[in-house]
C-alpha positions in Angstrom: 96.3 118.3 112.4 93.1 119.7 111.0 94.6 121.9 108.3 96.9 119.2 107.2 93.6 117.5 106.7 91.9 120.2 104.6 95.3 120.1 102.9 95.4 116.7 102.1 92.8 116.1 99.5 93.2 119.2 97.2 97.4 118.5 97.3 96.1 115.0 95.6 93.7 116.2 93.3 96.6 118.4 92.1 99.2 115.7 92.0 96.5 113.4 89.8 95.7 116.1 88.0 98.6 117.3 86.7 100.6 114.1 86.2 97.7 113.3 83.9 97.8 116.4 82.4 101.6 116.1 81.4 101.2 112.8 79.8 98.4 113.8 77.6 100.3 116.9 76.3 104.0 114.8 75.7 101.3 112.0 73.6 100.5 112.6 69.9 97.7 111.7 68.4 93.8 111.8 70.5 93.7 109.7 73.4 90.0 109.3 73.9 89.6 108.1 70.3 92.6 106.0 70.6 91.1 104.0 74.5 88.0 103.4 72.1 89.5 102.2 69.4 91.8 99.7 71.9 88.9 98.8 73.7 88.0 94.9 73.1 85.2 93.3 74.9 87.1 90.0 75.2 89.6 91.4 76.8 87.5 93.8 79.5 85.3 90.6 80.1 88.7 88.5 81.1 90.1 91.8 83.1 86.9 92.1 85.1 86.6 88.5 86.0 90.4 88.5 86.9 89.6 91.4 89.5 86.7 89.6 90.8 88.6 86.8 91.2 91.3 89.1 93.4 88.4 90.8 95.7 87.3 87.1 96.5 91.1 86.0 97.4 91.1 89.2 99.5 88.2 88.1 101.2 89.4 85.2 102.3 92.3 86.9 103.9 90.2 89.5 105.8 88.9 86.3 106.8 91.3 84.8 108.5 92.9 87.8 109.4 89.6 89.1 111.6 89.0 85.9 113.0 92.6 85.4 115.1 91.6 84.5 118.6 88.1 84.4 118.4 85.9 84.1 115.2 83.9 86.8 114.1 82.6 86.1 110.9 82.2 83.7 107.7 83.5 84.0 104.2 80.3 85.7 102.9 80.5 88.1 105.5 84.2 88.8 105.5 83.5 89.0 101.1 80.4 91.7 102.0 82.8 93.7 103.9 85.5 93.6 101.5 83.4 94.9 98.7 82.0 97.5 100.7 85.3 99.0 101.6 86.4 98.7 98.6 83.3 101.1 97.4 84.0 103.6 100.0 86.9 104.1 98.9 85.2 105.8 95.9 82.7 107.4 97.7 84.6 109.1 100.3 88.0 109.4 97.2 90.6 108.5 100.2 91.2 105.1 101.2 90.8 106.2 105.2 87.4 105.9 104.1 87.3 102.2 102.7 89.6 101.3 106.2 86.6 102.8 108.3 83.6 101.2 106.2 86.0 97.7 106.9 86.4 98.7 110.8 82.7 99.8 111.4 81.2 96.5 109.9 83.5 94.2 111.3 82.7 95.9 115.1 78.8 95.0 114.0 80.1 91.6 113.7 81.7 91.9 117.5 84.9 92.1 117.0 86.5 95.3 119.1 87.8 98.7 116.9 91.3 97.9 118.5 91.1 94.4 116.8 89.5 95.7 113.7 91.9 98.3 113.2 95.2 95.9 113.6 93.4 93.5 111.3 93.5 96.2 108.9 96.6 98.1 109.3 98.1 93.7 108.4 95.7 93.6 105.8 97.1 96.0 103.9 100.6 95.3 104.7 99.7 92.1 103.0 99.4 93.6 100.1 102.3 95.8 100.2 104.2 92.7 101.2 103.1 90.4 98.5 104.3 92.7 95.9 107.8 93.3 97.0 108.1 89.9 97.2 106.6 89.1 93.6 109.3 92.5 92.6 112.3 90.4 94.3 111.3 87.0 92.4 110.8 88.8 88.7 113.3 91.6 89.1 116.2 89.2 87.3 114.2 89.7 84.1 114.2 93.2 83.8 118.9 93.5 83.2 118.0 92.6 80.0 116.0 95.6 79.2 117.7 98.3 81.5 121.5 99.6 82.3 123.2 98.5 84.8 122.8 101.0 86.6 118.9 101.5 86.6 118.8 97.6 87.5 121.2 98.1 90.7 119.0 100.9 91.6 116.0 99.1 91.5 117.9 95.8 92.7 118.8 97.8 96.1 115.6 99.4 96.8 113.7 96.0 96.5 116.5 94.4 98.7 115.8 97.2 101.5 111.9 96.6 101.2 112.3 92.7 101.4 114.9 93.0 104.7 112.5 95.7 106.7 109.7 94.3 106.0 110.3 90.3 106.3 113.2 90.6 108.5 113.6 94.1 110.6 109.5 95.4 111.0 109.0 91.2 112.5 111.9 91.2 115.0 111.6 94.9 116.0 108.0 94.0 116.5 108.2 90.5 118.4 111.5 91.2 120.5 111.4 94.7 121.4 107.7 96.2 120.9 105.6 93.3 122.4 108.2 93.0 125.3 108.0 96.1 126.7 107.2 96.8 130.3 104.2 99.2 129.5 103.2 96.9 127.0 103.6 93.5 129.1 101.4 95.2 131.4 98.4 96.5 129.4 95.2 95.1 130.4 91.2 94.8 128.6 91.2 95.6 124.8 94.7 96.7 124.8 96.1 93.6 126.1 93.8 91.5 123.6 95.0 93.2 121.0 99.1 92.9 121.9 97.6 89.2 121.9 96.3 89.3 118.5 100.3 90.1 117.5 101.6 87.4 119.2 99.0 84.8 117.9 99.7 86.1 114.5 103.6 86.4 114.3 104.1 82.8 116.5 102.4 81.1 114.1 103.7 80.5 110.6 101.7 78.4 109.2 98.8 80.9 109.6 101.2 83.6 108.0 102.1 81.4 105.4 98.8 80.9 104.2 98.2 85.1 104.2 101.1 85.6 102.0 100.1 82.9 99.6 96.3 84.4 99.4 98.0 87.3 99.1 100.4 86.6 96.4 98.1 84.8 93.9 95.7 88.0 94.3 98.2 90.2 93.1 98.5 88.1 90.7 95.0 88.6 89.5 95.9 91.6 89.1 98.5 91.3 86.8 96.6 89.1 84.3 94.4 91.6 84.0 96.8 93.9 82.8 98.0 91.4 81.0 94.8 91.2 78.7 94.5 94.5 78.1 97.7 94.7 77.3 97.3 92.1 74.6 94.2 93.9 73.7 96.0 96.9 72.5 98.6 94.8 70.1 101.6 95.4 72.3 104.1 92.1 71.4 104.7 91.4 75.2 105.1 88.6 77.2 103.4 87.8 80.4 107.0 87.4 81.9 108.0 90.5 80.5 105.5 92.2 82.0 106.2 90.6 85.6 109.3 92.3 85.5 107.5 95.6 86.1 104.1 95.0 87.2 105.1 94.7 90.9 107.3 97.8 91.7 104.7 100.0 88.8 101.5 98.7 91.8 103.7 99.5 94.4 104.5 103.5 92.8 100.4 103.5 92.3 99.8 102.6 95.6 101.2 105.8 97.0 98.5 107.4 99.0 99.3 111.0 97.3 97.0 110.9 94.3 93.1 110.2 93.6 92.7 106.7 93.7 96.1 106.0 92.0 95.0 108.3 89.0 97.9 109.9 87.6 100.3 108.4 89.8 99.1 104.9 88.1 99.3 106.4 84.5 102.8 107.8 85.0 103.9 104.7 86.6 102.6 102.4 83.7 104.3 104.5 81.1 107.7 104.8 82.7 107.8 100.9 83.6 106.3 99.4 80.2 108.6 101.9 78.4 111.4 100.1 80.3 110.2 96.8 77.5 110.1 99.2 74.7 105.9 99.7 74.7 105.4 103.2 73.3 104.0 105.7 75.5 100.6 105.9 74.2 100.2 102.0 74.9 101.0 102.2 77.9 98.7 105.1 79.2 95.8 103.7 77.0 96.6 100.4 79.5 96.4 102.0 82.7 93.5 104.1 82.1 91.9 100.7 81.1 93.4 99.1 84.2 91.4 102.4 86.2 88.2 101.7 84.9 87.7 98.5 85.5 88.8 98.8 88.8 86.3 101.2 89.4 83.4 99.5 87.3 84.2 96.4 89.2 83.9 97.8 92.4 80.9 99.8 92.1 78.7 96.4 90.4 80.1 94.6 93.3 80.1 96.6 96.0 76.8 98.4 95.7 74.8 95.4 96.3 77.5 94.4 99.4 76.9 97.5 100.7 73.0 97.5 100.8 73.5 93.9 102.4 76.1 95.0 104.5 73.3 97.5 106.4 75.8 100.3 107.5 75.0 103.6 107.8 77.6 105.8 106.0 76.6 108.6 107.9 78.2 106.5 111.2 81.6 106.3 109.9 82.1 109.8 111.5 81.3 108.5 115.2 83.8 105.8 114.6 86.8 108.0 112.9 86.3 110.2 116.4 86.5 107.1 118.2 89.5 106.0 116.0 91.3 109.4 117.6 91.4 108.4 121.0 92.7 104.9 120.1 96.2 104.5 121.5 98.1 102.1 119.5 
């Protein structure tokens, strides 16, 4: 396990670096000069605004998830925790740092480690679920831009994701896992964690609200991408972008690179390329998305981190504690 952990970071660095180098080599022109030329203050302002809106909506979602069963925090606290966890992703490079920060701060507000862990996992799954739903809704428009074989491949993959996440997974969890004799006999905090899952899965109204917030939050990110794309002069509509952006986001979220760098750029180049956007333009849009995301995270996360009063050194202790939690 330790060897795997030590191999993880170098592997991610290698993936990010290799993809970025491969893309730059294939492109014509001077990337730095092109990036500076296509940066528009107004586009960056709008993109930043909608990314902040996304952070706010995701904080509403976290407030709902962590308060299931028993209320632990208000929206202001949830916003601080969400922004701090986003900043921790940058500080610790990997997403596990953000998860640990989120759990640690939630524990400080009275939630158990087990509940905070489950809520964090569901928070991530809701983002993935929103992207899958949006991909399913807009993928019919992709048929105009790709051949039948490519469209059939994408449609099959998205359909599989939808069925797995929204049909099979809830049924398996609710009717198999939660009804196992070993699970029903759990006591103490583990029993409380099981109760959390049951309350969430058996409350369709609450689930609906969480899914809706997740969908709108992702739309905030996509609107940001649209403004940045328009600033490059690309002749592409928002609806056309939506046929590929959810899929691009799913690929970019794969935990195989540093902050999505490299994988995100490759996904943008391929996805926007299907819509006829030049490789250089797609690459520049992706780089701007990454830079603005980092800038927004730092500017909003630093005040939240200071206000949250979390000791980053204590995250190692929490990590050791979570290693002994049996789910």
